[in-house]
C-alpha positions as CSV (number, residue, x, y, z in Angstrom):
1,M,-10.1,-14.1,-43.4
2,P,-9.4,-16.5,-41.0
3,I,-11.1,-16.0,-37.6
4,F,-7.6,-15.0,-35.8
5,E,-7.3,-12.3,-37.9
6,Q,-10.5,-10.6,-37.7
7,I,-9.0,-7.6,-35.3
8,E,-7.3,-4.3,-36.1
9,Y,-4.7,-2.6,-33.5
10,A,-1.8,0.3,-33.2
11,G,0.5,0.9,-30.8
12,Q,2.5,4.3,-30.1
13,T,4.5,5.6,-26.8
14,D,5.7,9.1,-27.1
15,V,8.1,10.9,-24.6
16,G,5.9,13.9,-23.7
17,V,6.7,17.5,-23.4
18,R,8.6,18.0,-20.1
19,R,10.2,14.5,-20.1
20,S,13.9,13.9,-21.5
21,H,13.5,9.4,-21.6
22,N,10.7,7.5,-21.7
23,Q,10.1,5.2,-19.4
24,D,7.2,3.7,-20.7
25,A,7.2,0.5,-23.2
26,Y,4.8,-1.4,-25.1
27,T,4.4,-5.0,-26.7
28,V,2.2,-6.8,-29.3
29,V,2.3,-10.4,-30.1
30,T,-0.3,-11.6,-32.2
31,A,-1.6,-15.1,-33.6
32,H,-0.4,-15.9,-36.7
33,S,-2.0,-19.6,-37.1
34,D,-5.2,-21.2,-35.8
35,Q,-3.0,-23.2,-33.4
36,A,-1.4,-20.2,-32.1
37,W,-4.9,-18.4,-31.6
38,Q,-5.8,-21.5,-30.0
39,M,-3.1,-21.7,-27.5
40,H,-2.6,-18.3,-26.6
41,G,-4.3,-15.7,-28.8
42,H,-3.4,-11.9,-29.1
43,I,-1.2,-10.5,-26.7
44,F,-1.1,-6.9,-25.8
45,I,0.8,-5.1,-22.8
46,V,1.6,-1.7,-21.7
47,A,4.2,-1.0,-18.7
48,D,5.6,2.3,-17.2
49,G,8.6,2.1,-15.6
50,M,9.5,3.9,-12.2
51,G,12.4,4.9,-10.4
52,G,14.9,7.5,-12.5
53,H,15.5,7.1,-16.4
54,A,17.6,4.3,-16.7
55,V,16.3,2.3,-14.0
56,G,12.6,2.8,-15.0
57,E,13.3,2.3,-18.7
58,K,14.7,-1.2,-17.9
59,A,12.3,-2.5,-15.6
60,S,9.1,-1.3,-18.0
61,V,11.3,-2.8,-21.1
62,K,11.9,-6.3,-19.5
63,A,8.5,-6.5,-18.3
64,S,7.0,-5.9,-21.6
65,R,9.5,-8.4,-23.2
66,D,9.4,-11.2,-20.9
67,I,5.7,-11.4,-19.5
68,P,4.1,-12.3,-23.0
69,L,6.8,-14.7,-23.4
70,L,6.4,-16.6,-20.1
71,F,2.5,-16.3,-21.0
72,Q,3.2,-18.3,-24.1
73,K,5.4,-20.9,-22.1
74,Y,2.8,-21.8,-19.5
75,A,-0.4,-21.0,-22.2
76,D,-1.0,-25.1,-21.7
77,E,-2.0,-24.9,-18.2
78,G,-4.8,-21.9,-19.0
79,P,-4.8,-18.6,-19.1
80,A,-5.3,-17.6,-15.7
81,T,-2.0,-19.9,-14.6
82,A,-0.4,-18.6,-16.9
83,L,-1.1,-14.8,-16.6
84,R,-0.5,-15.3,-12.9
85,K,2.7,-17.3,-13.4
86,A,3.8,-14.5,-16.2
87,F,3.6,-11.5,-14.0
88,S,5.0,-13.4,-10.6
89,E,8.1,-14.6,-12.7
90,A,8.6,-11.4,-14.4
91,N,8.3,-9.6,-11.0
92,F,10.9,-11.9,-9.0
93,S,13.1,-11.1,-12.0
94,I,12.8,-7.3,-11.7
95,Y,13.1,-7.5,-7.9
96,T,16.3,-9.3,-8.3
97,I,17.9,-7.2,-10.7
98,G,17.3,-4.7,-7.9
99,Q,18.5,-6.4,-5.2
100,E,22.0,-7.4,-7.3
101,N,22.6,-3.7,-8.3
102,P,22.9,-0.9,-5.8
103,E,22.4,2.0,-8.9
104,F,19.1,0.6,-9.8
105,K,17.5,0.8,-6.2
106,G,13.8,1.7,-7.0
107,L,13.4,0.0,-9.9
108,G,9.7,-0.7,-10.8
109,T,7.3,-0.9,-13.5
110,T,3.2,-0.8,-13.8
111,G,2.1,-3.9,-16.0
112,S,-1.3,-3.9,-18.0
113,M,-2.2,-7.1,-19.9
114,L,-4.6,-8.0,-22.6
115,V,-5.0,-11.7,-23.8
116,L,-8.0,-12.1,-26.7
117,R,-8.4,-15.7,-27.3
118,P,-11.4,-18.0,-28.5
119,D,-13.1,-17.9,-25.1
120,G,-12.8,-14.1,-24.7
121,A,-10.5,-11.5,-23.3
122,W,-8.3,-11.7,-20.2
123,I,-6.3,-9.3,-18.3
124,G,-3.7,-9.4,-16.0
125,H,-2.9,-6.0,-14.3
126,V,-0.4,-4.7,-11.6
127,G,0.0,-0.8,-11.4
128,D,-2.0,2.3,-12.5
129,S,-2.0,1.9,-16.6
130,R,-5.3,1.0,-17.9
131,I,-7.0,-1.2,-19.9
132,Y,-10.6,0.3,-21.1
133,R,-13.6,-1.3,-23.1
134,I,-15.6,0.7,-25.7
135,R,-19.2,-0.7,-26.2
136,D,-22.3,0.5,-27.2
137,D,-21.7,4.2,-26.5
138,H,-19.9,3.5,-23.4
139,I,-16.1,3.5,-22.2
140,E,-15.5,1.0,-19.6
141,Q,-12.7,0.7,-17.3
142,L,-11.7,-2.9,-16.7
143,T,-8.8,-2.6,-14.3
144,F,-8.3,-1.4,-10.8
145,D,-5.6,1.2,-10.1
146,H,-3.1,-0.1,-7.6
147,S,-3.0,3.3,-6.3
148,Y,-3.3,5.1,-2.6
149,V,-6.4,7.2,-4.1
150,W,-8.1,4.3,-5.6
151,E,-7.9,2.2,-2.3
152,M,-8.9,4.7,0.0
153,A,-11.8,4.7,-2.4
154,R,-12.2,1.5,-2.0
155,R,-12.4,1.4,1.6
156,M,-14.6,4.7,2.0
157,R,-16.8,2.6,-0.6
158,I,-16.7,6.2,-3.0
159,S,-16.0,7.4,-6.4
160,P,-12.3,7.7,-6.7
161,D,-12.8,10.9,-8.3
162,K,-14.4,11.9,-4.5
163,V,-10.9,11.7,-2.7
164,K,-9.9,14.4,-1.5
165,G,-6.6,15.5,-0.1
166,V,-4.4,12.5,-1.6
167,K,-1.7,12.5,-3.7
168,S,-2.8,11.4,-6.7
169,N,0.6,9.6,-8.5
170,V,1.4,7.1,-5.3
171,I,1.1,3.5,-6.3
172,I,0.9,0.8,-3.7
173,R,1.3,-2.1,-6.1
174,S,4.1,-2.6,-8.6
175,L,6.0,-4.8,-10.3
176,G,10.1,-5.0,-9.3
177,P,9.7,-3.6,-5.7
178,E,8.8,-7.0,-3.7
179,S,9.7,-10.6,-4.3
180,M,6.2,-11.9,-4.8
181,V,3.2,-9.2,-6.0
182,N,-0.6,-9.8,-6.1
183,V,-1.5,-9.7,-9.4
184,D,-5.4,-9.0,-10.5
185,V,-6.7,-11.7,-13.2
186,E,-9.5,-11.4,-14.4
187,G,-11.5,-12.9,-17.2
188,P,-13.0,-14.4,-20.2
189,H,-15.0,-11.2,-21.0
190,P,-17.2,-12.1,-23.6
191,L,-16.0,-10.3,-26.9
192,R,-18.7,-8.7,-29.6
193,P,-17.8,-7.4,-32.9
194,N,-17.0,-3.7,-32.9
195,D,-15.9,-4.0,-29.3
196,T,-12.7,-2.1,-28.8
197,F,-9.9,-1.9,-26.1
198,V,-7.7,0.9,-25.3
199,L,-4.5,0.1,-22.9
200,C,-2.3,3.2,-21.7
201,S,-0.1,4.3,-19.5
202,D,-1.1,7.4,-17.0
203,G,0.6,10.0,-19.0
204,L,-3.0,9.8,-21.4
205,S,-5.2,9.0,-18.9
206,N,-4.5,11.4,-16.5
207,L,-4.5,14.1,-19.2
208,V,-7.8,13.1,-21.5
209,S,-10.9,12.5,-20.0
210,E,-12.6,8.8,-21.0
211,Q,-15.4,10.3,-22.7
212,E,-12.5,12.1,-24.9
213,I,-10.9,8.6,-25.4
214,G,-14.0,6.7,-26.1
215,L,-15.0,9.5,-28.9
216,I,-11.9,9.6,-30.6
217,V,-11.5,5.8,-30.9
218,S,-14.8,5.1,-32.2
219,A,-14.3,8.0,-34.8
220,L,-11.2,6.8,-36.2
221,P,-8.8,4.0,-37.3
222,P,-6.5,2.8,-34.5
223,K,-3.3,3.8,-35.6
224,E,-4.7,7.4,-36.4
225,A,-6.5,7.8,-33.0
226,C,-3.1,6.7,-31.2
227,Q,-1.6,10.0,-32.6
228,L,-4.5,11.9,-31.9
229,L,-4.6,11.1,-28.3
230,I,-1.1,11.4,-27.7
231,D,-1.7,14.7,-29.7
232,F,-4.2,15.8,-27.0
233,A,-2.3,14.7,-23.9
234,N,0.8,17.1,-25.3
235,L,-1.3,19.4,-25.7
236,R,-2.2,19.7,-22.6
237,G,0.8,20.1,-20.8
238,G,2.4,16.4,-21.6
239,P,4.3,16.4,-17.8
240,D,4.7,12.5,-18.3
241,N,5.1,9.3,-20.8
242,I,2.3,8.4,-23.0
243,T,1.9,4.9,-24.4
244,V,-1.5,4.1,-25.9
245,I,-2.6,0.6,-27.7
246,I,-5.9,0.2,-29.6
247,V,-7.4,-2.8,-30.5
248,R,-10.9,-3.0,-31.9
249,V,-12.6,-6.7,-33.0
250,L,-14.3,-6.8,-36.3
251,D,-15.6,-10.2,-36.1
252,L,-15.1,-12.3,-33.3
253,Q,-17.2,-13.4,-30.8
254,T,-17.4,-15.2,-27.9
255,P,-20.3,-16.2,-25.6
256,E,-21.8,-14.3,-23.4
257,S,-21.8,-16.3,-20.5
258,P,-19.2,-18.7,-19.2
259,P,-19.5,-22.9,-19.6
260,R,-21.6,-24.4,-17.1
261,I,-19.8,-25.8,-14.6
262,S,-21.3,-29.0,-13.1
263,P,-21.9,-29.2,-9.1
264,L,-19.9,-32.3,-8.7
265,K,-16.9,-30.3,-10.6
266,Q,-17.5,-27.3,-8.6
267,I,-17.0,-29.4,-5.0
268,Y,-14.0,-31.0,-6.6
269,D,-12.4,-27.9,-7.1
270,V,-13.4,-26.4,-3.6
271,L,-12.5,-29.7,-2.0
272,R,-8.8,-29.5,-3.8
273,R,-8.0,-26.5,-2.5
274,V,-8.1,-27.4,1.1
275,P,-4.5,-28.2,2.1
276,W,-3.3,-31.6,2.8
277,P,-2.5,-30.8,6.6
278,I,-6.3,-30.1,6.7
279,W,-7.2,-33.9,5.2
280,T,-5.0,-35.1,8.0
281,M,-6.4,-33.7,10.8
282,I,-9.9,-34.6,9.9
283,A,-8.8,-38.4,9.2
284,A,-7.1,-37.9,12.6
285,V,-10.7,-36.8,14.0
286,I,-12.3,-39.8,12.5
287,L,-10.0,-42.2,13.8
288,L,-10.3,-41.1,17.2
289,L,-13.8,-41.4,17.2
290,L,-13.4,-44.6,15.8
291,S,-11.4,-46.0,18.4
292,V,-13.7,-44.7,21.1
293,N,-16.2,-46.7,19.6
294,L,-14.0,-49.8,19.6
295,F,-12.7,-49.4,23.0
296,M,-16.4,-49.3,24.1
297,M,-17.1,-52.2,22.0
298,Q,-13.7,-54.0,23.4
299,V,-12.9,-55.2,19.9
300,P,-9.6,-55.9,19.2
301,G,-7.6,-53.4,17.5
302,A,-8.7,-50.3,19.3
303,R,-5.5,-49.3,20.9
304,F,-3.8,-49.4,17.5
305,V,-6.2,-47.0,15.6
306,F,-5.9,-44.6,18.6
307,V,-1.9,-44.6,18.0
308,L,-2.9,-44.0,14.4
309,A,-5.0,-41.1,15.2
310,L,-2.5,-39.5,17.1
311,A,0.1,-39.9,14.7
312,L,-2.2,-38.5,11.9
313,V,-2.8,-35.5,14.5
314,I,1.1,-34.9,15.1
315,V,1.5,-34.9,11.1
316,G,-1.1,-32.5,10.7
317,F,0.3,-30.1,13.4
318,V,4.1,-30.4,11.8
319,G,2.3,-29.8,7.9
320,L,0.6,-26.7,9.3
321,A,3.6,-25.4,11.2
322,V,6.1,-25.7,7.8
323,Q,3.0,-24.3,5.3
324,N,3.0,-21.3,7.8
325,R,6.2,-20.7,7.6
326,Q,6.7,-20.8,3.7
327,P,5.5,-17.9,1.6
328,Q,2.3,-18.7,0.0
329,E,1.5,-17.6,-3.9
330,E,-1.7,-18.7,-3.7
331,V,-2.9,-15.9,-1.1
332,L,-1.3,-13.5,-3.6
333,I,-3.7,-14.8,-6.5
334,N,-6.8,-12.3,-7.1
335,D,-8.6,-14.1,-9.5
336,S,-12.3,-13.4,-10.0
337,P,-14.6,-16.6,-9.6
338,P,-15.8,-18.1,-13.2
339,G,-18.5,-15.6,-14.7
340,K,-17.7,-13.2,-11.8
341,L,-16.1,-10.2,-14.3
342,H,-15.8,-6.3,-12.8
343,I,-16.3,-3.4,-14.4
344,Y,-14.4,-0.7,-12.2
345,R,-16.2,2.2,-13.7
346,R,-18.4,3.1,-16.5
347,F,-18.8,6.8,-18.7
348,D,-21.1,7.5,-21.4
349,C,-19.4,8.5,-24.5
350,K,-22.4,9.0,-26.8
351,L,-21.6,11.5,-29.3
352,D,-23.6,14.8,-29.2
353,E,-23.5,18.4,-30.5
354,T,-21.8,19.6,-27.3
355,F,-18.8,18.0,-27.7
356,L,-18.6,18.7,-31.2
357,T,-18.9,22.5,-30.4
358,R,-16.0,22.1,-27.8
359,L,-13.8,20.5,-29.7
360,E,-14.4,23.3,-32.8
361,K,-13.6,26.1,-30.2
362,G,-10.8,24.5,-28.9
363,E,-9.2,24.2,-32.9
364,E,-10.1,28.0,-33.3
365,S,-8.3,29.0,-30.3
366,L,-4.9,26.5,-31.4
367,I,-4.9,28.3,-34.8
368,E,-4.8,31.6,-33.1
369,K,-2.0,30.9,-31.0
370,L,0.1,29.0,-34.0
371,R,-0.6,32.5,-36.2
372,E,0.4,34.5,-33.1
373,N,3.8,32.3,-33.4
374,D,4.3,32.1,-36.8
375,W,4.2,28.4,-36.5
376,K,3.5,27.1,-40.1
377,Y,1.0,24.5,-40.8
378,D,-0.5,22.7,-43.7
379,E,-3.2,25.0,-44.4
380,A,-5.1,23.5,-47.6
381,K,-5.0,19.6,-45.6
382,Y,-6.5,21.5,-42.4
383,R,-9.0,23.5,-44.5
384,Q,-10.2,20.3,-46.3
385,H,-11.0,18.2,-43.2
386,S,-12.5,21.4,-41.7
387,E,-14.9,21.8,-44.7
388,A,-15.8,18.3,-44.7
389,A,-16.6,18.6,-41.1
390,K,-18.9,21.4,-41.5
391,E,-20.9,19.7,-44.2
392,A,-21.3,16.7,-42.6
393,F,-22.4,18.6,-39.4
394,A,-25.3,20.2,-41.7
395,K,-26.5,17.3,-42.7
396,G,-26.6,15.8,-39.2
397,D,-23.7,13.3,-39.6
398,W,-22.5,13.9,-36.5
399,P,-20.1,10.6,-36.6
400,A,-18.5,12.2,-40.1
401,C,-18.1,15.4,-38.8
402,L,-16.3,14.2,-35.8
403,R,-13.8,12.2,-37.7
404,E,-13.4,14.9,-39.7
405,R,-12.6,17.4,-37.0
406,C,-10.3,15.3,-35.2
407,R,-8.2,15.0,-38.6
408,A,-8.7,18.7,-38.6
409,V,-7.1,19.1,-34.8
410,S,-4.4,16.7,-36.0
411,V,-3.2,18.7,-38.4
412,L,-2.5,21.8,-36.0
413,A,-1.6,19.4,-32.9
414,R,1.2,18.1,-34.6
415,V,2.8,21.5,-35.5
416,Y,1.9,22.9,-32.2
417,N,3.6,20.1,-30.3
418,K,6.6,20.0,-32.5
419,H,7.6,23.7,-31.7
420,R,6.8,23.7,-28.0
421,Q,9.0,20.8,-27.3
422,H,11.7,23.4,-26.7
423,E,9.6,25.4,-24.5
424,E,9.7,23.9,-21.0
425,S,8.3,26.9,-19.5
426,F,5.2,27.4,-22.1
427,S,2.2,26.4,-21.1
428,P,-0.5,26.4,-23.5
429,K,-4.2,27.0,-23.2
430,W,-6.7,23.9,-24.4
431,D,-9.7,25.2,-24.4
432,M,-11.6,21.6,-24.4
433,V,-13.5,21.4,-21.2
434,K,-13.4,18.0,-19.5
435,A,-16.8,16.4,-20.2
436,S,-18.6,15.1,-17.1
437,H,-18.8,12.0,-16.0
438,D,-21.8,9.5,-15.4
439,S,-19.6,7.5,-13.3
440,N,-20.7,4.2,-11.5
441,A,-17.5,3.9,-8.9
């Protein structure tokens, strides 16, 4: 199998229980040749629209469609630059639509994009949709929520879970409301075999705990895991649209550390970021000092050097004034320096007997609710998975037990959610308790 085919993935979106329109959108663009793999890699993006039914849907669809295309357009400039330009241009396009059409006032969307390339995983992110990585019995959040809660937590240097008295759904950064946007760009995260990435809207992350996401995604193939995660969110009320993409790395591997950058290259990178007016002012100072020495030595040409220095001072001041009046896109960049990568939160998702017991109890209460309402389900299929789970548990094969238990729950959940779509006032009780987190904020 070619190296660029060493992944498996699935994506799914659902309107939820209480919404009439789906304002979420997602796009997957995979590389189908070695050349495409080397140039832009595999692209995955989730967008969660805001601003009313048609408005939010329009924004999310546009972002999920345009950003991957723009990234491919600029891919030869490097992944960081390509991500930055793709998000910035898509943002301005969405902003322009909102400005030109009064009926689209409030147009906006989140955007979280994962790019798998030969050098590792790159992330572009705006908003509060999330990207997780599951590795070695842990699930790690690789994106920072651009929400009021997370910003308060950052300033207070505490976990977002400990911020009280603040509305959790207030977003402070998104694509569309302003002509320019601050884009988080990070990478490359090194890849290992069996690394699994989860992209999702807050319709999932607000209702299903990180431990549950990690365990379910680890236990099932991506397509089954997508469906079950959506089922779980809907069982817990499904108040929002739900979108999830799962990407599992089979045999891709990249270096654990970035290529070493020579000291000369580092110095050059620093110097080239200095604006030209500053260099002009530095040259002016040098010439002024030189003219003073020439005057003291009574060397011909001292006056000319002095005049040239004054001219450079004037040019430098004018250049600085012009630059300060122009919007500076570079100020909006939030790239990590080479080698500096962020894991914003980390949770243990190691399978234990407690979690299996909770899942079984939740399953029993779900059966009871189905029977109370006389909602028919495939009992033979359910019994097949339930018995297989019990046998695996007796043998101590907990991963197999979890896999079969999830499939048994899925049989019940689909019937339950199908019937309750029409019961807006009905709020089911799902007995699964969210597991505690060993969070490292």
